[in-house]
Structure formats: structure tokens, C-alpha cells
KOLBADREN-804638 format. One record per atom (N, C-alpha, C, O): residue number from 1; atom name; x, y, z. Coordinates in steps of 0.001 Angstrom, whole numbers, plus 500000, padded with zeros to 6 digits. Layout:
KOLBADREN-804638
k;a;c1;c2;c3
NUM;CA;X;Y;Z;
...
end
This chain:
KOLBADREN-804638
k;a;c1;c2;c3
1;N;528647;504258;492234;
1;CA;528895;502794;491788;
1;C;528094;502026;492616;
1;O;528115;500868;492199;
2;N;527292;502161;493747;
2;CA;527319;501329;494554;
2;C;525588;501672;494630;
2;O;524718;500971;495147;
3;N;525528;502192;494354;
3;CA;523646;503231;493620;
3;C;522731;502106;493565;
3;O;521862;501785;494376;
4;N;523073;501562;492470;
4;CA;522127;500914;492118;
4;C;522179;499132;492686;
4;O;521093;498556;492756;
5;N;523166;498532;492978;
5;CA;522962;497807;494201;
5;C;522339;497838;495577;
5;O;521987;496804;496146;
6;N;522155;499535;496313;
6;CA;521394;499769;496914;
6;C;520340;499781;496567;
6;O;519831;499017;497387;
7;N;519400;500154;495794;
7;CA;518081;500069;495431;
7;C;517648;498877;494724;
7;O;516540;498717;494213;
8;N;518642;498029;494736;
8;CA;517889;496569;494206;
8;C;518003;495818;495781;
8;O;517220;494958;496183;
9;N;518717;496154;496250;
9;CA;519021;495891;497490;
9;C;517394;495939;498812;
9;O;516949;495016;499494;
10;N;517016;497093;498726;
10;CA;515956;497515;499371;
10;C;514855;496983;498481;
10;O;513936;496695;499247;
11;N;514333;496584;496654;
11;CA;513753;495800;496571;
11;C;513392;494495;497341;
11;O;512295;494091;497727;
12;N;514650;493947;497453;
12;CA;514442;492863;497827;
12;C;514281;492549;499439;
12;O;514092;491455;499972;
13;N;514404;493738;499998;
13;CA;514107;493229;501772;
13;C;512716;494181;501602;
13;O;512043;494398;502610;
14;N;512246;494827;500097;
14;CA;510687;494639;501201;
14;C;510249;496067;500874;
14;O;509036;496244;500771;
15;N;510929;496937;500725;
15;CA;511258;498607;501691;
15;C;510298;498859;500063;
15;O;510307;500084;499945;
16;N;509859;498527;499369;
16;CA;508711;499362;498239;
16;C;507457;498904;498053;
16;O;506629;499142;497174;
17;N;507432;497988;499318;
17;CA;505847;497013;499977;
17;C;505052;497909;499932;
17;O;505746;498894;500182;
18;N;503930;498284;499762;
18;CA;503005;499457;500357;
18;C;502913;499056;501671;
18;O;502951;499977;502486;
19;N;502786;497775;502169;
19;CA;502439;497209;503486;
19;C;503391;497536;504681;
19;O;503110;497687;505870;
20;N;504788;497617;503939;
20;CA;505987;497465;504616;
20;C;506165;499389;505081;
20;O;506841;499824;506014;
21;N;505501;500044;504297;
21;CA;506302;501798;503849;
21;C;504924;501880;505243;
21;O;505402;502363;506269;
22;N;503545;501533;505372;
22;CA;502423;502076;506007;
22;C;502410;501429;507424;
22;O;501400;501586;508109;
23;N;503657;500578;508001;
23;CA;503904;500146;509304;
23;C;505080;500872;509663;
23;O;505924;500893;508767;
24;N;505349;501410;510608;
24;CA;506634;502188;511132;
24;C;507190;500787;511918;
24;O;508078;500299;511219;
25;N;507063;500346;512589;
25;CA;507542;498945;513325;
25;C;508142;497588;512248;
25;O;509015;496748;512465;
26;N;507386;497778;511219;
26;CA;507849;496892;509842;
26;C;509343;497400;509183;
26;O;510446;496867;509065;
27;N;508642;499005;508745;
27;CA;509887;499631;508298;
27;C;511042;499647;508970;
27;O;512144;499722;508426;
28;N;510848;499580;510152;
28;CA;512247;499849;511205;
28;C;513155;498848;510744;
28;O;514171;498985;510063;
29;N;512517;497597;511323;
29;CA;513339;496701;511139;
29;C;514215;496390;509559;
29;O;515399;496098;509393;
30;N;513388;496536;508797;
30;CA;513975;496350;507325;
30;C;514688;497207;507020;
30;O;515701;496853;506416;
31;N;514508;498626;507276;
31;CA;515763;499445;507288;
31;C;516909;499312;507961;
31;O;518023;499539;507489;
32;N;516637;498894;509221;
32;CA;517992;498486;509837;
32;C;519102;497659;509067;
32;O;520311;497816;508896;
33;N;517927;496459;508572;
33;CA;518894;494876;508270;
33;C;519512;495838;506657;
33;O;520659;495756;506215;
34;N;518636;496491;506188;
34;CA;519275;496900;504434;
34;C;520288;497744;505368;
34;O;521341;497127;505527;
35;N;520249;498923;505991;
35;CA;521451;499136;505937;
35;C;522759;498907;506737;
35;O;523724;499670;506790;
36;N;522602;497702;507352;
36;CA;523713;496939;507501;
36;C;523944;496019;506653;
36;O;524734;495143;507005;
37;N;523389;495943;505414;
37;CA;523563;495120;503929;
37;C;524016;496034;503318;
37;O;524991;495824;502596;
38;N;523551;497108;503397;
38;CA;524390;498242;502963;
38;C;526220;498435;502704;
38;O;527073;498468;501817;
39;N;526084;498499;503798;
39;CA;527639;498972;504174;
39;C;528324;497720;503883;
39;O;529398;497723;503282;
40;N;527835;496793;504225;
40;CA;528259;495297;503764;
40;C;528732;495256;502593;
40;O;529932;495042;502421;
41;N;527784;495475;501453;
41;CA;527938;495239;500164;
41;C;528912;496323;499689;
41;O;529692;495930;498822;
42;N;529009;497327;499984;
42;CA;529799;498820;499761;
42;C;531212;498286;500500;
42;O;532126;498932;499988;
43;N;531744;497355;501505;
43;CA;532837;497056;501932;
43;C;533233;496081;501128;
43;O;534408;496193;500777;
44;N;532431;494793;500546;
44;CA;532721;493959;499578;
44;C;533077;494212;498744;
44;O;534050;493594;498313;
45;N;532311;495638;497755;
45;CA;532849;496408;496542;
45;C;533715;496886;496349;
45;O;534035;497033;495169;
46;N;534606;497414;497453;
46;CA;535619;497815;497725;
46;C;536819;496751;497794;
46;O;537888;496839;497189;
47;N;536410;495723;498668;
47;CA;537442;494577;498829;
47;C;538048;494339;497086;
47;O;539077;494486;496426;
48;N;537051;494019;496978;
48;CA;536845;493327;494850;
48;C;537680;494101;493961;
48;O;538568;493758;493180;
49;N;537039;495564;494351;
49;CA;538079;497025;493241;
49;C;539237;497337;493772;
49;O;540024;498104;493217;
50;N;539476;496722;494998;
50;CA;541143;496955;495586;
50;C;541070;498901;495937;
50;O;542128;499524;496022;
51;N;540003;499459;496063;
51;CA;540152;500442;496480;
51;C;539338;500604;497535;
51;O;538220;500155;497788;
52;N;540265;501502;498264;
52;CA;540103;501898;499774;
52;C;538770;502677;499607;
52;O;538437;503387;498659;
53;N;537869;502296;501093;
53;CA;536739;502949;500821;
53;C;536485;503244;501956;
53;O;535612;504109;502016;
54;N;536967;502817;503174;
54;CA;537171;503881;504684;
54;C;538368;503591;505228;
54;O;539138;502634;505147;
55;N;538361;504543;505756;
55;CA;539905;505434;506043;
55;C;540485;504632;507324;
55;O;541641;504649;507747;
56;N;539228;503837;507888;
56;CA;539357;503246;509498;
56;C;538549;502318;509662;
56;O;537396;502382;509235;
57;N;539023;501307;510307;
57;CA;537682;500110;510561;
57;C;536191;500835;510857;
57;O;535184;500417;510287;
58;N;536148;501963;511805;
58;CA;535821;502001;512377;
58;C;534045;503004;511661;
58;O;532844;503184;511865;
59;N;535192;503322;510790;
59;CA;533909;504179;510187;
59;C;533177;504030;509390;
59;O;532737;504981;508744;
60;N;532634;502158;509079;
60;CA;532047;501661;508525;
60;C;531028;501785;509660;
60;O;529896;502199;509407;
61;N;531371;501458;510844;
61;CA;530107;501516;511801;
61;C;529401;502397;511693;
61;O;528176;502307;511615;
62;N;530150;503566;511667;
62;CA;529038;505220;512086;
62;C;529227;505220;510695;
62;O;530066;506104;510519;
63;N;528952;504770;509678;
63;CA;528121;505022;508467;
63;C;526882;504032;508370;
63;O;525850;504177;507714;
64;N;527260;502994;509192;
64;CA;525904;502220;509018;
64;C;524961;502672;510223;
64;O;523806;502254;510138;
65;N;525209;503305;511113;
65;CA;524474;504187;512334;
65;C;523539;505508;511534;
65;O;522370;505837;511737;
66;N;524494;506053;510628;
66;CA;523917;507320;509987;
66;C;523587;506670;508754;
66;O;522471;507141;508536;
67;N;523840;505893;507811;
67;CA;522924;505554;507442;
67;C;521388;505040;507114;
67;O;520685;505132;506108;
68;N;521154;504359;508634;
68;CA;520038;503925;509054;
68;C;519495;505196;509451;
68;O;518313;505321;509130;
69;N;519950;506081;509992;
69;CA;519583;507060;510547;
69;C;518656;508333;509972;
69;O;517622;508826;510423;
70;N;519415;508643;508849;
70;CA;519102;508993;507658;
70;C;518032;508384;506804;
70;O;517118;509066;506341;
71;N;518128;507348;506637;
71;CA;517068;506116;506039;
71;C;515531;506520;506906;
71;O;514490;506854;506340;
72;N;515695;506408;508143;
72;CA;514787;506463;508896;
72;C;513913;507940;509107;
72;O;512739;508156;509409;
73;N;514774;508609;508878;
73;CA;514310;510469;508285;
73;C;513856;510577;507128;
73;O;512723;511032;506971;
74;N;514626;510187;506065;
74;CA;513943;510957;504790;
74;C;512451;509965;504503;
74;O;511428;510372;503952;
75;N;512708;508513;505083;
75;CA;510952;507620;504387;
75;C;510278;508015;505439;
75;O;509091;507712;505319;
76;N;510561;508662;506602;
76;CA;508951;509614;507306;
76;C;508849;510302;506777;
76;O;507712;510427;506322;
77;N;509885;511337;506364;
77;CA;509367;512322;505958;
77;C;508729;512400;504737;
77;O;508133;513387;504306;
78;N;508917;510960;504002;
78;CA;508095;510591;502617;
78;C;506732;510515;503173;
78;O;505767;511205;502845;
79;N;506788;509551;504091;
79;CA;505605;508950;504362;
79;C;504879;510567;504740;
79;O;504514;511192;503744;
80;N;504729;511038;505686;
80;CA;504511;511850;506259;
80;C;503749;512723;504926;
80;O;502533;512580;504794;
81;N;504550;513673;503904;
81;CA;503962;513913;502460;
81;C;502892;512806;501905;
81;O;501880;513256;501369;
82;N;503000;511820;501971;
82;CA;502344;510931;501211;
82;C;500647;510986;502031;
82;O;499596;510954;501391;
83;N;500727;511062;503342;
83;CA;499843;511118;504314;
83;C;498928;512656;504236;
83;O;497751;512768;504579;
84;N;499588;513494;503830;
84;CA;498794;514650;503708;
84;C;498113;514665;502139;
84;O;496990;515139;501966;
85;N;498916;514094;501014;
85;CA;498193;514084;499588;
85;C;496808;513270;500050;
85;O;495663;513680;499857;
86;N;497183;512022;500705;
86;CA;496097;511349;500944;
86;C;494628;512472;501127;
86;O;493604;512621;500460;
87;N;495184;513132;502414;
87;CA;493936;513419;503319;
87;C;493547;514328;501818;
87;O;492412;514264;501345;
88;N;494281;514884;501386;
88;CA;493625;515860;500165;
88;C;492974;515416;499027;
88;O;492286;516079;498251;
89;N;493385;513660;498975;
89;CA;492746;513142;498021;
89;C;493396;512417;496815;
89;O;492838;511761;495936;
90;N;495153;512787;497045;
90;CA;495733;512641;496085;
90;C;496468;511428;496002;
90;O;497252;511313;496944;
91;N;496481;510582;495278;
91;CA;497368;509562;495418;
91;C;496274;507954;495725;
91;O;496641;506799;495940;
92;N;495202;508408;495647;
92;CA;494123;507255;496669;
92;C;493994;506648;495457;
92;O;493911;507135;494329;
93;N;493985;505044;495998;
93;CA;493420;504390;494860;
93;C;491692;504603;494700;
93;O;491042;505107;495616;
94;N;491171;504228;493640;
94;CA;489749;504349;493088;
94;C;489461;502984;493927;
94;O;490376;502222;494238;
95;N;488331;502790;494206;
95;CA;487381;501577;494334;
95;C;486279;501311;494006;
95;O;485584;502308;493806;
96;N;485521;499814;493773;
96;CA;484502;500019;493326;
96;C;483947;499098;494125;
96;O;484486;497991;494120;
97;N;482534;499347;495160;
97;CA;481970;498265;496484;
97;C;481127;497702;495650;
97;O;480430;498274;494812;
98;N;481225;496056;495988;
98;CA;480350;494791;495395;
98;C;479567;494448;496426;
98;O;480267;493660;497061;
99;N;478385;494576;497064;
99;CA;477412;493411;497852;
99;C;476744;494326;497920;
99;O;476832;495506;497582;
100;N;475403;493164;498819;
100;CA;474208;493254;499413;
100;C;474214;493308;500786;
100;O;473038;493298;501150;
101;N;474868;493355;501614;
101;CA;475191;493424;502602;
101;C;475563;494642;503373;
101;O;476249;495531;502868;
102;N;474867;494715;505269;
102;CA;475263;495840;505869;
102;C;477112;495673;506008;
102;O;477806;496576;506473;
103;N;477509;494732;505651;
103;CA;479123;495140;505309;
103;C;480166;496431;504373;
103;O;481162;497108;504626;
104;N;479018;496199;502952;
104;CA;479219;497231;502240;
104;C;479428;499111;502819;
104;O;480310;499968;502776;
105;N;477797;498962;503404;
105;CA;477465;500427;504244;
105;C;478324;500369;504792;
105;O;479233;501002;504255;
106;N;478783;499567;506326;
106;CA;480340;499715;507198;
106;C;481728;499622;506732;
106;O;482708;499621;507477;
107;N;481756;499525;505154;
107;CA;483143;499873;504509;
107;C;483006;501216;504046;
107;O;483742;502143;504384;
108;N;482062;501290;503280;
108;CA;481404;502790;502615;
108;C;481484;503684;503556;
108;O;482262;504584;503239;
109;N;480979;503824;504641;
109;CA;480949;505214;505684;
109;C;482944;504744;506399;
109;O;483748;505603;506761;
110;N;483138;503640;506393;
110;CA;484691;503799;506742;
110;C;485587;504477;505744;
110;O;486549;505204;505992;
111;N;485172;504162;504724;
111;CA;486496;504524;503286;
111;C;486213;505929;503390;
111;O;487177;506695;503408;
112;N;484769;506504;503477;
112;CA;484642;507892;503282;
112;C;485190;508449;504463;
112;O;485509;509596;504151;
113;N;485431;508280;505490;
113;CA;485349;509365;506857;
113;C;486834;508787;506918;
113;O;487279;509501;507817;
114;N;487872;507967;506550;
114;CA;489008;507905;506674;
114;C;489906;507666;505223;
114;O;490081;506729;504444;
115;N;490437;509314;505360;
115;CA;491439;509083;503998;
115;C;492589;508647;504221;
115;O;493190;508301;503204;
116;N;492979;508564;504913;
116;CA;494202;507991;505443;
116;C;494311;506563;504879;
116;O;495453;506122;504747;
117;N;493029;505602;504449;
117;CA;492890;504404;503934;
117;C;493579;504238;502853;
117;O;493781;503101;502427;
118;N;494093;505420;502178;
118;CA;494253;505574;500742;
118;C;493385;504490;499680;
118;O;493874;503686;498886;
119;N;492020;504753;499945;
119;CA;491180;504236;498652;
119;C;489863;505503;498705;
119;O;489425;506021;499732;
120;N;489515;505729;497577;
120;CA;488667;506997;497045;
120;C;487779;506051;496686;
120;O;488081;505254;495798;
121;N;486032;505973;497591;
121;CA;485055;504997;496291;
121;C;484654;505826;494803;
121;O;484509;507048;494833;
122;N;484527;505224;493798;
122;CA;484431;505789;493197;
122;C;482706;505102;492320;
122;O;481907;505715;491612;
123;N;482701;503526;492827;
123;CA;481054;503226;492647;
123;C;480819;502207;493718;
123;O;481612;501443;494268;
124;N;479601;502374;493869;
124;CA;479151;501250;494795;
124;C;477930;499861;494154;
124;O;476707;499915;494282;
125;N;478532;498986;493639;
125;CA;477132;498373;493078;
125;C;476557;497237;494254;
125;O;477117;496169;494502;
126;N;475097;497824;495014;
126;CA;474656;497501;495430;
126;C;473025;498249;495473;
126;O;472678;499312;494959;
127;N;472068;497096;496421;
127;CA;471278;497367;496755;
127;C;470952;498827;497271;
127;O;471970;499490;497472;
128;N;469732;499487;497535;
128;CA;470172;501280;497697;
128;C;470214;501537;499164;
128;O;470734;502487;499748;
129;N;469361;500184;499807;
129;CA;469240;499924;501726;
129;C;470745;500204;501820;
129;O;471185;501100;502541;
130;N;471615;499313;500978;
130;CA;473148;499326;501087;
130;C;473959;500134;501539;
130;O;474834;500032;502399;
131;N;473492;501255;500675;
131;CA;474545;502541;500698;
131;C;474250;503498;501234;
131;O;473076;503825;501057;
132;N;475098;504418;502128;
132;CA;474658;505512;502447;
132;C;473952;506567;501611;
132;O;474131;506611;500394;
133;N;473288;507272;502138;
133;CA;472282;508373;501560;
133;C;473014;509794;501141;
133;O;472524;510781;500591;
134;N;474464;509530;501633;
134;CA;475057;510612;500873;
134;C;475758;510130;499740;
134;O;476323;510926;498990;
135;N;475781;508790;499519;
135;CA;476754;508033;498735;
135;C;475743;507737;497477;
135;O;476241;507697;496352;
136;N;474533;507558;497621;
136;CA;473563;507391;496635;
136;C;473924;507818;495702;
136;O;474434;506755;495347;
137;N;474234;508724;494590;
137;CA;474702;509229;493683;
137;C;475898;508445;492966;
137;O;476171;508692;491792;
138;N;476687;507379;493795;
138;CA;477795;506442;493700;
138;C;476780;505232;492995;
138;O;477024;504548;492001;
139;N;475944;505224;493595;
139;CA;475652;503771;492420;
139;C;475384;503239;491842;
139;O;474334;503672;491369;
140;N;475688;502280;491386;
140;CA;475803;501318;489648;
140;C;475016;500399;489493;
140;O;474868;499455;490269;
141;N;474261;500643;488168;
141;CA;473247;498845;488310;
141;C;474244;497858;487741;
141;O;473533;496933;487349;
142;N;475115;497648;487564;
142;CA;476159;496275;487674;
142;C;477785;496385;487600;
142;O;478327;497469;487382;
143;N;478271;495590;487731;
143;CA;479676;495734;487618;
143;C;480453;496078;486215;
143;O;481525;496682;486186;
144;N;479950;495735;485382;
144;CA;479745;495996;483557;
144;C;480265;497513;483868;
144;O;481400;497982;483945;
145;N;478717;498195;484044;
145;CA;478256;499621;483694;
145;C;479304;500346;484731;
145;O;479935;501189;484094;
146;N;479760;500307;486280;
146;CA;480740;500796;486981;
146;C;482064;500576;485896;
146;O;482704;501489;485374;
147;N;482196;499700;485786;
147;CA;483923;499417;484977;
147;C;484168;500435;483326;
147;O;485194;500730;482712;
148;N;482826;500707;483087;
148;CA;482937;501498;481699;
148;C;482788;503426;482222;
148;O;483284;504436;481723;
149;N;481905;503223;483379;
149;CA;481826;504748;483696;
149;C;482979;505453;484673;
149;O;483246;506651;484765;
150;N;483454;504552;485231;
150;CA;484854;504766;485851;
150;C;486145;504123;486046;
150;O;486385;502917;486086;
151;N;487051;505246;486175;
151;CA;488038;504469;486089;
151;C;489246;503582;487397;
151;O;490350;504007;487738;
152;N;488772;502698;487736;
152;CA;488968;502349;488817;
152;C;490582;501666;489419;
152;O;491585;502081;488838;
153;N;490711;500942;490228;
153;CA;492382;500292;490528;
153;C;492172;499375;491326;
153;O;493091;498559;491396;
154;N;490648;499056;492444;
154;CA;490487;498247;492957;
154;C;489010;497814;492528;
154;O;488315;498458;491741;
155;N;488579;496455;493253;
155;CA;487144;496200;493507;
155;C;487399;495421;494687;
155;O;488473;494914;495012;
156;N;486208;495373;495346;
156;CA;486320;495048;496803;
156;C;484660;494868;496623;
156;O;483739;495584;496228;
157;N;484825;493308;497210;
157;CA;483255;492489;497533;
157;C;482798;492318;498847;
157;O;483721;491947;499573;
158;N;481982;492416;499294;
158;CA;481212;491996;500392;
158;C;480164;490857;500489;
158;O;479681;490743;501615;
159;N;479784;490137;499711;
159;CA;478573;489791;499602;
159;C;479214;488552;498375;
159;O;479595;488810;497233;
160;N;479164;486854;499215;
160;CA;479739;485973;498491;
160;C;478433;485798;497814;
160;O;478576;485351;496676;
161;N;477197;486011;498163;
161;CA;475812;485912;497248;
161;C;475541;486460;496200;
161;O;474533;486282;495517;
162;N;476651;487348;495951;
162;CA;476040;488090;494841;
162;C;477466;488679;493765;
162;O;477704;489734;493177;
163;N;478208;487306;493922;
163;CA;479350;486903;493757;
163;C;479447;487301;492132;
163;O;478772;486540;491439;
164;N;479913;487988;491644;
164;CA;479810;488281;489740;
164;C;480992;487562;489218;
164;O;482121;487359;489664;
165;N;480348;487226;488085;
165;CA;480389;486259;487564;
165;C;482188;487123;487110;
165;O;482229;488351;487031;
166;N;483442;486297;486874;
166;CA;484524;486829;486891;
166;C;484948;487298;485888;
166;O;486001;486703;485657;
167;N;484751;488067;485088;
167;CA;484731;488972;484042;
167;C;485901;489055;483500;
167;O;486699;488570;484302;
168;N;486529;489476;482395;
168;CA;487433;489652;481967;
168;C;488523;491262;482411;
168;O;488840;492066;481533;
169;N;488932;491430;483880;
169;CA;489497;492478;484266;
169;C;490830;493081;483466;
169;O;491522;492143;483070;
170;N;491219;493994;483220;
170;CA;492683;494258;482967;
170;C;493616;493861;484144;
170;O;493200;493600;485273;
171;N;494437;493849;483905;
171;CA;495346;493077;485388;
171;C;495887;494285;486155;
171;O;496831;494114;486925;
172;N;495447;495270;486023;
172;CA;495904;496560;486930;
172;C;495025;496443;488211;
172;O;495284;496968;489294;
173;N;493966;495685;487920;
173;CA;492770;496370;489330;
173;C;492564;494782;489840;
173;O;492266;493786;489180;
174;N;492807;494920;491106;
174;CA;492869;493765;492166;
174;C;491739;493802;492414;
174;O;491075;494815;492193;
175;N;491073;492368;493100;
175;CA;490023;492084;493163;
175;C;489994;491718;494902;
175;O;490996;491094;495252;
176;N;488840;492067;496193;
176;CA;489445;491542;497077;
176;C;488355;491245;497369;
176;O;487498;491863;496737;
177;N;487924;490391;498229;
177;CA;486861;489526;498508;
177;C;486954;489639;500397;
177;O;487961;489231;500975;
178;N;485658;490293;501240;
178;CA;485867;490320;502399;
178;C;484504;490015;502731;
178;O;483470;490315;502134;
179;N;484704;489297;503901;
179;CA;483527;488011;504793;
179;C;483170;488512;506137;
179;O;483917;488666;507103;
180;N;482227;488683;506061;
180;CA;482053;489437;507598;
180;C;481668;487508;508544;
180;O;481056;486470;508293;
181;N;482417;488023;509502;
181;CA;482388;486475;510394;
181;C;481003;486249;511534;
181;O;480297;487029;512173;
182;N;481044;485266;511435;
182;CA;479146;485288;512493;
182;C;479708;484808;513656;
182;O;480739;484150;513791;
183;N;478875;485228;514537;
183;CA;479934;484958;515697;
183;C;480040;483554;516229;
183;O;480756;483209;517169;
184;N;479290;482831;515559;
184;CA;479966;480960;515979;
184;C;481524;481224;515488;
184;O;482457;480749;516137;
185;N;481720;481941;514410;
185;CA;483064;481758;513688;
185;C;483930;482473;514887;
185;O;485080;482037;514824;
186;N;483777;483450;515995;
186;CA;484762;483552;516255;
186;C;484992;482600;517269;
186;O;486108;482496;517777;
end
């Protein structure tokens, strides 16, 4: 009876956000708050429905602690499985990199050598000197051709000079602009 309330509560605490489950410390605090709030919801439901839920008051404290520990164990196990799948290339977001600058080369190398980022390069729209030698086969002539050739989830742009005309993108594609700071901006 309270399971749907727990799921909605986890959503409101942001436990399904990608930024949360990839950072254990953020995960820890939110799970602690969610387990306390979940037990409070169960106590409230028991109060309003006039059904005894806990035989003693101290059982609610035990349930909070056990619920927190179980949530941490199961979420950690799910995260380990997710990381193992990412190492094998499963579940990664397909990316197109756009830009004629050194940052394009750096990001391409980083994404290719670190599969745990959750990204997999599907195409690169850049001049050949900004693409690593082993990934030249992923070069695309334009964003439009990359969108027709590859199924993508994310576009990462590294150069404001080649700011592509914003074409009509499907709603499920994320556009990220990354700017390299100059030494004077630091």
C-alpha cells in the first residue's frame, strides 16, 4: 500500500537522477533522508487508516536503520552492475563531438579511454587534425550527415566559432557546449 508512495518520494528526493546515483556521497545523504521520510509516511498511513503497523515505537527506528542499509546495499549493487555494463559498452550514450579545436581531440581521447563516463563516440564533426588517428573513420562532414548516419543521444560542441546553426533536433537529443578557459580567465 505504501510502495507507490515510496517510489514517488524517491523521485522527489532526486534518487533517480543520473547525477545522484553516480556520486556516492550525494547518494548517501538523500537515501538517509528518503528512508526517514519513508518510515514517517508509513507511520502517517498507519495513523490515518487506524491500522497498527509497528508493535512498538522502537521498531520504527529499527525499520529506518534497516531500510537505509538495505537501500544503500541494493543501490550500490545496481551501480556496480551499471559500471560493469558500461565497461562492456552497454548502456552508454552515443555522442557526436563538434569543434575545430584542441579540446575536441582531448575530449575524444578521454571518452574513448574512459568507458565509465557513460559516453560512446558515434561521430566527430571536425577537421582531421583535431581527430585522433585511430578515430578518423568516425569523421563526418557536417552535423546533418552525422544525424542521418548515426543514431545519437548527445551532441557535445567544443568550439564557439563553428557554432552550428541550430537545426531542428529531436527532443531526446542533449546539446552540450564546452568552452576551454584561457589562462587569463582562471
